[in-house]
MARKOL-949080 format. One line per field, with one value per residue (C-alpha): residue number from 1; residue in one letter; x, y, z. Coordinates in Angstrom, 2 decimals. Each point is the difference from the previous one (the first is absolute). Example, Ala and Ser with C-alpha at 12.3 -4.5 7.8 and 13.67 -1.06 7.14 Angstrom:
REM MARKOL-949080
n = [1	2]
res = [A	S]
c1 = [12.30	1.37]
c2 = [-4.50	3.44]
c3 = [7.80	-0.66]
//
This chain:
REM MARKOL-949080
n = [1	2	3	4	5	6	7	8	9	10	11	12	13	14	15	16	17	18	19	20	21	22	23	24	25	26	27	28	29	30	31	32	33	34	35	36	37	38	39	40	41	42	43	44	45	46	47	48	49	50	51	52	53	54	55	56	57	58	59	60	61	62	63	64	65	66	67	68	69	70	71	72	73	74	75	76	77	78	79	80	81	82	83	84	85	86	87	88	89	90	91	92	93	94	95	96	97	98	99	100	101	102	103	104	105	106	107	108	109	110	111	112	113	114	115	116	117	118	119	120	121	122	123	124	125	126	127	128	129	130	131	132	133	134	135	136	137	138	139	140	141	142	143	144	145	146	147	148	149	150	151	152	153	154	155	156	157	158	159	160	161	162	163	164	165	166	167	168	169	170	171	172	173	174	175	176	177	178	179	180	181	182	183	184	185	186	187	188	189	190	191	192	193	194	195	196	197	198	199	200	201	202	203	204	205	206	207	208	209	210	211	212	213	214	215	216	217	218	219	220	221	222	223	224	225	226	227	228	229	230	231	232	233	234	235	236	237	238	239	240	241	242	243	244	245	246	247	248	249	250	251	252	253	254	255	256	257	258	259	260	261	262]
res = [M	D	M	K	L	D	N	K	L	A	V	V	T	G	S	T	A	G	I	G	Y	A	S	A	R	A	L	L	R	E	R	A	R	V	I	V	N	G	R	T	Q	A	A	V	D	A	A	I	K	Q	L	K	G	E	T	G	Q	V	A	L	G	F	T	G	D	L	S	T	A	D	A	A	G	K	L	F	A	A	W	P	D	V	D	I	L	V	N	N	L	G	A	F	V	A	K	P	F	E	Q	T	T	D	E	D	W	N	A	L	Y	Q	L	N	V	M	S	G	V	R	L	A	R	L	Y	L	P	G	M	R	V	R	N	W	G	R	V	I	F	I	S	S	E	S	G	V	Q	I	P	V	E	S	V	H	Y	G	M	T	K	A	A	Q	I	A	V	A	R	G	L	A	E	L	M	A	G	T	E	V	T	V	N	S	I	L	P	G	P	T	R	S	R	A	L	N	T	F	I	E	R	A	V	A	Q	G	Q	S	A	K	A	L	E	K	K	F	F	E	D	L	R	P	T	S	L	L	K	R	F	A	D	T	D	E	V	A	A	L	V	V	Y	V	A	S	P	L	S	S	A	T	T	G	A	A	L	R	V	D	G	G	V	V	K	S	A	F]
c1 = [-7.46	3.43	0.00	3.38	1.43	2.99	3.05	-2.31	0.92	-2.81	-0.11	-2.94	-0.06	-1.45	0.37	0.83	-3.51	-3.43	-0.82	3.29	1.70	-2.37	0.85	3.79	-0.73	-1.78	2.17	3.02	-2.15	0.40	3.60	-0.18	2.95	-1.61	1.37	-2.20	-0.42	-0.75	1.06	2.07	2.91	-1.35	-3.38	1.28	2.53	-2.64	-1.93	2.51	0.76	-3.87	-0.06	2.94	-1.83	-3.29	1.37	3.51	1.11	2.43	-1.43	1.78	-0.56	-0.21	-0.36	-1.30	-3.36	-1.19	-2.31	2.69	2.54	2.87	-0.91	-1.55	3.17	2.28	-2.14	0.49	3.44	0.76	-2.47	-0.35	-1.30	-3.44	-2.26	-3.01	-1.06	-2.97	-0.69	-1.62	1.24	-3.00	-1.89	-3.64	-1.04	-3.73	-0.65	-2.88	0.04	-0.58	3.03	2.43	2.42	2.08	2.72	-2.02	-0.70	3.68	1.38	-2.21	0.49	3.62	-0.19	-2.84	0.72	3.52	1.76	-1.21	-0.11	3.66	1.46	-2.28	1.69	3.49	-0.66	-2.06	2.34	2.24	-3.26	-0.43	3.27	0.36	-3.80	-1.41	-1.29	-2.89	-0.85	-2.96	-1.62	-1.42	-3.28	-3.37	-3.88	0.14	1.27	-3.38	-2.31	1.47	-0.23	-1.52	2.40	2.97	-0.66	3.51	1.31	-2.88	1.37	3.82	-1.77	-1.74	3.09	1.76	-2.40	0.24	3.89	0.15	-2.31	2.07	2.86	-1.37	-0.60	3.31	1.38	-2.38	1.60	2.48	0.32	0.12	-3.65	-1.28	-3.13	-1.77	-0.88	-3.18	-0.02	-3.17	0.02	3.15	1.77	2.88	2.29	-1.94	-3.34	1.34	1.32	-3.31	-2.00	2.51	-0.36	-3.79	0.20	2.13	-2.83	-2.17	-1.79	-0.47	2.04	-2.67	-2.93	2.49	0.36	-3.80	-0.44	2.35	-1.27	-3.47	0.63	3.12	-0.04	-3.49	0.36	2.75	-0.81	2.73	-1.09	3.35	3.17	2.46	3.20	3.19	0.94	-3.41	1.16	3.68	-1.25	-1.49	3.64	1.85	-2.16	0.38	3.45	0.39	0.91	-3.47	-1.72	1.03	-3.46	-0.70	1.05	-1.82	-2.42	-1.33	-0.06	-2.44	0.92	-2.89	-2.24	-2.62	-0.29	0.07	-3.69	0.55	0.32	2.62]
c2 = [21.96	1.02	3.55	-0.87	3.52	-1.43	2.58	2.38	3.45	2.17	3.67	1.18	3.52	1.51	-3.55	0.42	-0.36	-0.70	-1.50	0.69	-1.96	-3.03	-0.07	-0.06	-2.81	-1.74	0.04	-1.16	-2.96	-1.13	0.32	3.43	2.60	2.91	3.45	1.73	3.91	2.97	3.61	-0.70	-2.43	-0.73	-1.17	-1.90	-2.02	-0.55	-1.31	-2.54	-1.15	-0.84	-1.66	-2.34	-1.12	-0.33	-1.77	-1.24	1.80	3.17	2.69	2.86	3.60	3.50	3.12	3.02	1.96	-1.67	2.92	1.70	-0.53	0.11	-2.79	-2.18	0.44	-1.03	-3.09	-0.89	0.39	-2.15	-2.88	0.32	-3.44	-0.10	-2.88	1.05	3.76	0.52	3.73	0.23	3.33	2.22	1.81	0.61	3.47	1.05	3.71	1.35	0.67	4.16	0.13	-1.76	2.00	-0.13	-1.12	-2.98	-0.95	-0.01	-1.56	-2.92	-0.34	0.02	-2.68	-2.58	0.47	1.29	-2.14	-3.16	1.69	0.85	-3.60	-1.65	2.49	-1.33	-3.78	-0.89	0.38	-2.60	-2.35	0.14	-0.62	-3.07	-0.92	-0.57	2.55	0.82	3.65	-0.09	3.56	-0.20	2.25	-0.12	-0.48	4.00	0.03	-1.26	1.30	3.25	0.93	3.24	0.56	-0.43	1.11	0.42	-3.22	-1.47	1.82	-1.26	-4.03	0.60	1.22	-3.01	-2.20	1.77	0.12	-3.76	-0.87	2.55	-1.65	-3.93	1.31	1.06	-3.11	-2.06	-2.89	-0.83	-1.81	3.30	0.48	3.23	0.21	1.92	-1.24	1.40	-0.72	1.08	1.62	-1.74	0.01	1.94	1.54	3.58	-1.95	-2.16	3.30	1.73	-3.05	-0.22	3.55	-0.31	-2.91	2.14	2.26	-2.51	-0.98	-3.40	-1.37	-2.25	2.70	2.41	-2.77	-0.48	3.74	0.70	-2.47	0.99	3.72	0.17	-3.19	-1.78	-1.76	-2.50	-3.31	-0.94	2.41	0.20	1.15	-2.36	-0.93	1.04	-3.75	-0.47	2.72	-1.51	-3.38	1.54	2.09	-3.18	-1.74	2.85	0.22	-3.87	-1.82	-1.52	3.16	0.19	0.48	2.82	3.36	3.59	-0.89	1.81	-2.83	0.76	-1.25	2.43	-2.47	0.81	3.97	0.54	-0.75	-1.80	-3.62	1.09]
c3 = [29.93	-1.51	-1.31	-2.31	1.73	0.90	-0.39	-1.36	0.85	1.00	1.25	2.06	0.71	3.17	1.71	3.34	1.09	-1.08	-3.22	-1.10	2.73	-0.20	-3.43	0.38	2.65	-2.27	-2.93	2.65	1.11	-3.99	-0.11	-2.12	0.78	1.19	0.44	3.25	-0.87	2.49	0.66	3.18	0.55	3.45	-1.60	-2.82	2.67	2.28	-2.97	-1.14	3.61	0.55	-3.58	0.98	3.27	-2.02	-3.33	1.09	-3.21	-0.22	-2.04	-1.51	0.61	-1.65	1.86	-1.79	-1.02	-3.18	-0.55	-1.30	-3.18	1.77	2.04	-2.62	-2.19	3.11	0.25	-3.37	-0.13	2.96	-1.32	-3.94	-0.46	2.10	-1.11	1.78	0.86	2.76	-0.15	3.41	1.29	0.54	2.67	0.76	1.06	1.10	-0.78	-0.95	-3.78	0.19	2.61	-1.95	-1.88	-3.20	2.18	1.48	-3.20	-1.56	3.37	-0.20	-3.82	0.64	2.68	-1.26	-4.04	-0.89	2.29	-1.57	-3.91	0.64	1.30	-2.95	-2.39	1.24	0.30	-2.74	-2.98	1.88	0.55	-3.71	-1.11	2.46	-0.98	3.52	2.54	2.57	0.69	2.44	1.15	3.38	-0.89	1.91	-0.41	0.68	-3.45	-1.27	2.40	1.27	3.38	0.72	2.91	-2.26	-3.24	-0.80	1.45	-2.46	-3.07	0.86	-0.02	-3.30	-1.39	1.11	-1.73	-2.98	-0.22	0.66	-2.65	-2.45	1.04	-0.45	-3.62	-0.45	0.68	-2.13	-1.33	2.63	3.22	2.10	1.84	1.43	2.37	2.66	3.27	1.54	4.06	1.75	3.45	1.75	3.35	-1.17	2.45	-0.10	0.47	3.46	1.26	-0.55	1.75	3.03	0.31	0.12	2.46	2.15	0.34	0.85	-3.09	-1.16	-2.86	-0.95	-0.06	-1.74	-2.89	-0.33	0.03	-2.79	-2.35	0.48	-0.56	-2.45	-1.74	0.33	-3.30	1.75	-0.27	2.43	2.89	1.38	-0.38	-2.26	1.46	-1.61	-0.70	-2.12	-2.36	-0.21	-0.91	-3.34	-0.53	0.36	-2.45	-2.56	0.47	-0.86	-3.24	0.73	-1.10	-3.48	-1.68	2.34	-1.30	-0.67	3.07	2.92	2.48	3.09	3.59	1.41	1.52	-2.45	0.93	-4.13	-0.68	-3.16	-1.05	-2.77]
//
């Protein structure tokens, strides 16, 4: 299927690995122009090189910590006419609630929420003037079913869903859509690293995965970790002109973890 993304300019934050990287790759395969973002030049250069080998397309690059206002301003100054904004930058931090500090909550909020808020604030006015654009927040099923092992993470993911809905309301009557995507447990770089360490210590990757879903995500219908490409497929659709009637939605690609038909 042609997603009609030829020459659309997309920025995917936090895209040197994981869901962000898979989303950048999928967009490049649909002939979009993609700005890859990471905190270090080495990571950005490596991602661009790997993407060229996998897609035959040359991505653009922006090095900077987009959890800061300074980096967001520099990105906007370099590319003010972005068509598609994928707010993927974020982190999961497992920590018992009673051990979390104010600094823990503020740091995760700045990274997971404010990074997307700032960029949306910069890019939405231009999208409105051009009367076309896509803003996508990569949230999580943890924004609906708050994980006890990371309450502050769940809070940030719920906040993203709220922000996306509010911005969609703001763009009502235009061809600019705003949505959030809710992945479930996915084979991100951090998860793969954890599994590799466990295997190195003699554990079985298959047994580890089985125990994870038995103990931590028993409501999963998929009963396995999703691949990043499975999430990226939904990102590409929501980013495309074909999704023009989809806005203000929290779209789940969670493997059925959220125990609701709605």
